[in-house]
Every structure is written in structure tokens, then in C-alpha cells.
N, C-alpha and C positions, 0 to 999 in steps of 0.2 A: 312784190307786194308787201306792204308792211304786216308785220306778224299779227298785229290785232286785227286787222282787215281780213287776213286768210284765216285766223281763227274763227271770226264772225261768219265767213262763208261757209266753213266746213260745218259748223253747229247749226247754220240754217238749212244746210243740205239734208240734215238728219230730220227736219221737223215733221214731213209728212209721213213718214214710217212711223214716228214716235206717236203722233197724234192718232194713228190707225189702231195702236194697241192701248192707249189711255181708256179706261173704262168709263162709261157715262155715269154721270151723278143723278141719280134719282131723286124725285121731288122730296119725299120724306122717307128716311130710314129709321128703324127702331132696333137698337143693339140690345140685346138681352144675354145676361150671364148669371151665374149663382151669386156673384159678389161684384162689388166696385170699391176700387180704393179712392177714398176721399183725401185728397192730397193737403186740402186745408187743416184737417184735424188729424192725419195720419191714421185713420181708421177704416175698417172695413164696414161696408154698407150691404146688406142683403134684402132683397136681390138686386142685381145690377141692372139698371135700365138708363140707356141714354138715347134721347130722340135727336135726330140731325136732319136739318134742312138747309139747302143751299150753302152747304159747306160750314155751317156752324151749329153749335149745340143750342137746340131750342127747349130741351126739357130733360131733367134729370130725376129719376126715382119712378117707382111704380105708379105713381099718381100724375106723372106728366102727361098732359092731353096728347093724345095721338090722332092725326088726321085719318078719316077713312081711305083705305087703300094704300097705306103706308107698307113699305117692304120691311118685313121682320127678319133680322139676322139673330138666330139663337146659337149662341157659343157654348152652351151647357155648362159643365162644371168648371167655370175659367172665372178670372177676375178681370174686370175693365179697368184700365188705368190711362191717365193722360199720357200723350204720346212723349217718350223719353227725350231728353235732351243731353247732348255731350258738348261740353263748354271747352273742349281741347282735342281737337282733330287735326290730321294733315292728310286731306285727301288726295294731294299730288304725290304722296310718296307711299311706299311700301317695300319693305326689305325682301330681298332675294336670299338664296343659301350661300351666295358668296359676296361679301362686301366689295372685294376688288372689281367683280363683274358688274355690280350695281354702279360704280363710279364710271366705267367705261360706257356702259348702256346709257346713262344720263347725257354724256358727252354727245353721244351719236344720235339721239332721239330728238326730232325736231319738237317746237313747241305744241303744233297740233297733235302730233302723236302722243306726247306727255299728256295733252288734255284728254284725248280719247281713253287713255289708260285709266282715267279718273272716274269713268262711267261705271264699271262693274263694282269698283269700291263704293261708289255714291249709293248704288242699288242695294249693295249687300248692308250697308248701313241702314237703311231705311227698312229693308226686311227683317232686320234685327229689331226694330221697334223704335228706331232713334228717327223722329220726325223733323227735329232741329239740331244743327250743330253749329258750333264757333270754329271756323277754320283758322287756326292761329299760325298763319305763315306760309306763303306760297309764292314763288317766283313767277315772273312773266305774267302776272294778273290772271294765271290759270284759275284760281279760286274765284275771281269775280266773274269769269266767264261761265264757268260751272254754275255758279249761283243764278245768274241771269237766264241761262239756258233752262235750268230746274223750274225758276219761277214762271218762265213762259211755257212751260209743259213740253219742251223739245226733249227733254231727257228725264228720267225718272230718278229721283234721289230726295234726300232731306232738304228742308229749308236751311239756307246756309247764311251766316253772318261771316263775312270775310275780312281778313287782315291785310291782305296782299303781302308784300315783303316786311318781315320782322325788322325792327330797328336794332341796330348794333353799332358799336365803336370799332375802330379798325382792328382786325385780328381778334375780335370777340366771337362770342358762341354762335351767333348767327351771321357771322361773316364767312359765307360758303366759299369764298375764295382763300380761305385761310389755308396754309402750309403749301400752296401752289406758287409757282414762280411765273413771272411775265414770259410770255412766249408759249406756255403750254395752251392746251384747249380751254382751260377755265377762265373766267373772268377774274381780273386782279382783286375784285371785291364784289359783294353783293349790291344790289341797288338800294338796299336799305341801310348801308354803312354811311356814318358821318360821325364828325368829332366836334365837341363844342356845342353849347347851348342853341346858338343861332342856327347852326347847320341842321341840328336835329330837329328845331322848331319847323324848319324849312321841309324837312322830310316829312314830318306829320302831315304838313299842309298838302305835300305831293301825293302822299297815300290817299287822303281824302279826295283829292282832286280826280284821281282815278278809281273811285269807287269804294274805299274801305269802309266797312262798318264799325270796326273796332281797331284799336292801335295795339300792337304787340312790341314788347321792349324786352331785350334780352339782357337783364340787369347783372348776371353773373355768368361765369363759365358753365359748361354743360358736360354731359357723359359722353354723347355721341360726337362732339365736335373734337377736331385735332388741334386743340389749343391748350390753354392753361388749366390749372385746378379748377374742378367744378364749383368750388366754394369761393373762388376769387371775384371780387366785385369788378364790374367792367364799366360802370358810369359813374361820374361824379354826381354829388347831390345836385348840383346847379343843372347839370345835363338831365338828370331825370325830372327835375322840378319843371324844366322847360317843356319837355315832352308832355307831361300830365296837364300843364296848364293850357298848352296849345289844344290838345285833344278835348278837353272838358269845355273849353271856350266855344269849341265847334259841335258840343253835345255828343261826343263820342267817348266810350269807355277805353281804359288801358288795362291790359294783361300784361302781368311782369313774370317771365321766366327767371325763377331764382332759386338756386340751390342754398348757397352760403347765407350765413346770418347777417353779414354786414351789408351785402348787397340787397337782402330782402328789406333790411331795416331802412336803407335809403330809399327803396321804392315805396315802402308803406308811408314813410314821412311825406314823400312827394305826393301821395294821395292816389297811387295806383287802386284801380278796383277790385284786382285780384292777385294773388301770388299762385303761380303754377308750380308745382313740384315740391319747393320748400323743404326739401330732405334733410338739410343741415341747419335749420333754424334754431335758435336758442331760445329760452323762456322769454327774453326781453322781446325778440321779435314777435312771438305768439301773444304775449300780453299787449303789445302795440297793435296787433291786428284786432284783437279782442276789442280795445278801446276805441279804435278808430272804425270798426264795422268792416273791414277788408276781408274780401271772400278768400277761402283757401280752396285750391282746386288740386288735390294731392296726386292724381294721375297714378294710383298704386298699381294698376294693370301694366303701365308702361315698364316699370321696372322688372315684372315677371316676364314680360316680352322680350325686353332686352337681355335679361338673363337666359332665356330660352336660346336666344342667337348667340350668347357666349358659350353655352354648353356645347352648342354645334360647331364651335370653331369659326363663326360667321362674323367676328368683329376682330379689329386690329387690337393687338395685345395692349396697347396703351389705353384703350377704351375700356377693356376688362379690368384693368387696375382701378381706374375711376368709378367703375361700377361697383366694384367690392367696397370701396371706401364710401361710397353713398349709402350703401346698404346696411352699414353698421348702425346708422341713426335714424334711418327713414321711418321705420315703424314706431320708434320712441316718440318723434315728432307728430305723427299721425295720432297716436294715443293721447298725448298731451293736448294737441289741439281739440280733441273730443271732449276731454274732462274740464277744459276752460271754457268750452262753449263758443269757440271760434265758428264763424259762419262757414259752412262747407257745402261747396256745389260739386257737381258730378263732372267729371272730365277724365279722358283715358290716355290722351296722347296717341290716338289710334293713327298708324302710319309708321310707328316704330315696330308695330306688329301688324298682322293681316287685319284689314278692316273686316267689320261683321262681328267681331268679338267683344264689342264694346260692353255688353251686359255683363261679362265677367268682372267688371269692377264692382258690382253690387256686393257679390259674395266675399270680395277681398275687403271691402269696407266694413262689413259686418264682422269678418274675421278679427279686424283691427279694433272693434269695440263698438261700432255704430248700430244701434238698433234698426231691425229690419224696415220699420216704417220710416225712420228717419234717412235711411239709405235711399229708399224710393223717393223722399221728399228732394233729396239732393239733386236728382235728375227730373224734377217737375217743378215744384213752386219755388225752390231755391234758385235752380238754374234760370228759370225764366226771370226772377228778379235781377240776377247777376246780369243777364243778357238783355236786360230792359224791354221784356216783351210780356210782362205780367197781365197787360191790359187786354191780351188775347191768347196768351198760352199758359200752361202750367196747372190748370185745374180743369175739371169736368163741370162747367157752369153755363147756364144759359147766356148767349151772347159771344161765348168765346169761339175759336175755330175749333172744328171737330178733328181734333188729332187724338186719335183713341187707339191703344193697343190692348191685346188681351193675352194672358199667359194662363197656362193650366193650374188648377188648384189655387191655394191661397199662398201668396209671397211672403205674408208675414209669418208663416209656418215654415216655409222652405224658401228663402230668398233667392236660391240658384234656379228656380222655374223661370225667373226673368230672362233666362239663356234659351228658353223654349217658346218664344213668342209665337203665336197661333195666328194672330190677326193683328192686321195694321190698317188704319185709316189715316188719311193725311187731307185734311179740309174737305171732308165728305167723301173722299174718293177711297174706294177699298183697293188696296195694293197687295193684300195677303188675307186669305181665309182658308186655313187648313182644314176646317171643319166642312167645307163645301167643295169637294174635288171637282173641277169641271168649270168652276166659276171663272169669269174674266178677271185677270190679275194684270195689273200694269207691268210691262217689261221694258227694259232699256232696248232700244233699237239695235 
């Protein structure tokens, strides 16, 4: 049986048990809390009231009309916020304590098994308050299958925008056959590898053919790949121009992994929608981003997560050297981007560390100089604009999807309360409510 058919059969077989655990959506719900974060203005509104019906927000504020018989959910001394969005995740990956064992395990696990491994990761992400994610790279269309299964209600997880295989040149950062030789268990190259404008343009078309919502391109070397320096550009200007032109002509956005300044500048000039990581960018690159309106997704938490692995001896020695080189300038670039007013969207690179920790990024962004309100906006209105979903997500306004989270206290006074999410609603369905023990909560099958 073809892998795609086998995977589809496997996911469909889970549907009956999942549907049995999915809580029913009541006609009207009124969410109450001491406060509400208005993501449009970046201000706290008191008291916080959101009225939800048929999976959408129908009223906000204490004067919003409430039909008789509505279910009231009172969360007490908490703050209501729009569901968080993470613009850079890898749900099909998560590191173990031994990088060598991870390599062997990946060789031995079938595509259905690798897909099943994503289910607890997706659930952990949702329960952490992240109702929407952009999954920037996954082999064998695992992210597309997971996206579709979540959308059907077969399994529990965040709404996913999928990139499928990231685009790479031969031997580049996203060529996962890199450093292996023919005859071993690994493929010679990843499916997303091509060289030259025409070949890369064809790969964009192929990714879209198989369900990609967004295109990811690896414009420079990386920290975790066993190839060249992280700051080395890996695409020509003509190649990047072709990728962006083809994607934009099909109304899809392009995210560019880039550490080094030259590779980032080529990607920015080509018109990519976001630069991911950007750790070694120079002032010219940042000024170019500012002038063109390119989004910056700094993924601060990724470097703390990778450092944790390095400290435990869970990384190859060559990778540790590259990590140290990147960390020398990483925070300086972040602070300069903030001072210049470069547009920043929230992304963590979850998958290089355990899923469910995504909210730790908020505190790290504030530590780097971003105001708490602006940090919250990066994961709400800003991320919604980057992902192209502002018409239905990103703020708590009538007509938008009812993605609502709650945190204890006031996140503008202590941003790290975002790591203590106590309530999660996605499209009107309550998946978590720590204030009401015994309430039905959606669980993975």
C-alpha cells in the first residue's frame, strides 16, 4: 500500500474514539474574567467578557448582549486573550537525550509511526494556549496529514499551516541526506532539494500540489545540520527570486530560514515574507527588512533549547561550535531589530526542544527589550497578519473564530504567566479549563 494511503487509513481508524472525547459545543457561552487583553491596542480592558456562539465571537465587553440560557464560564482573577499563534514549529520532530539514537530511531520508524508520534506534541501545543501554528518543514507530508486530521476533528491539536518539505540546494541546511553516502539507510537527498531557478520553481509547484499552505526555503546554513557554516548563503539571488515569484503568484507566502547577513539580504530582496532566526544579520539587512516590511521571527527559545542539549552532551561537537558562534551576536541583532521597529512575529522553532514550552518565548522576548504588550501582540495580531489569517484570528472581535485562552493574573505585569495557561478554547470548543475540575476536556485518542 502506498504510504499516503496507509497513513490515511491509519488516521481514519482513530476517528470514532476521538469523536467520542470531543466535547460538544453549546449554543452560547459567556467567558468572564477580571481582564481582557485587547490585542489591537495592546491594552488591558476590565472586566473581561467574551460571548461565543457557533464557534465564533459574537460579543465582547460587559455590555455585549447575552441570550437567555447561555452557559457562563467564570475564570476569576485571570486575563482573556486571543489564542496564541506560533509561526515556526516542527511537530514531526522532538529531540531525545542522545542525538545518535535519534538518528537510528528515525531510520527505523515507519511513516505512520512517525505521524502517530506527532499527536501528543500537537496536543501539548494546544494545551499550552497555541491554537494556531505554522509548521515549517516536515518530510513525507506528515504535517499535511496531521493538519487535515485536526481540521476534521480526528485528533486534537492546533490549527496548522503546513509547509511540507523545506526547499534546499544540494548539501544545504534542509538537505537531510547531507553527510550520508549512497548505500546507507538515508535518502541521498530530501524531497525538497533542487538546484537552479527552474528546478526550484517546479518544487514550489509540487509542494503546492500536495497541500502546502506556505513555502519554506533554507537560504543559509544552519546550526543543527552537518554542513557548512551557519552564515553561509546557499541560494543564488536568481534561485530565491524564482521561489518567491512562483509562491506569490500562487498566493502563498514564503518563510526563509537565514542566519547570515548575505543570505538574509538575498532572501529579503527576493521578497520573502519572513526571515526566521536572523541571528547574524547586519545593520543593512535589518534596515532592508524595515523598508520592505519583512517580518522577523527571531525564535529566541530555540537557542536556549539547543544550548540545553549542548550542556547535556546531546549534540555533535561540530554543532556545539556553530551554536557558540551564533550566540555571540544573536541578542544584539534582536535588540537592534526592536530599536529599528522591524515587524516581529512570534515563532519558537519548537521541535528542537520539547513541544508545549512555546510560551517561554514571551519572557525571552521581553528580556531582549520588547514591552510585554508588544510581546503578546507578536503572537496574536502580528502573527495573524504574517500567516494571512487576520480576517478570522488574532483579536477577540465579533465575527472572528472563538480562539480564546486565559492566564492567571495580569500578563502585562508578569509576562511569564503566559506559561501558566489555565483555559483554552478553539473555535468555541473548550479544550482546557483548570478552574472547573471534572469538566469534559478534549483529549487525543
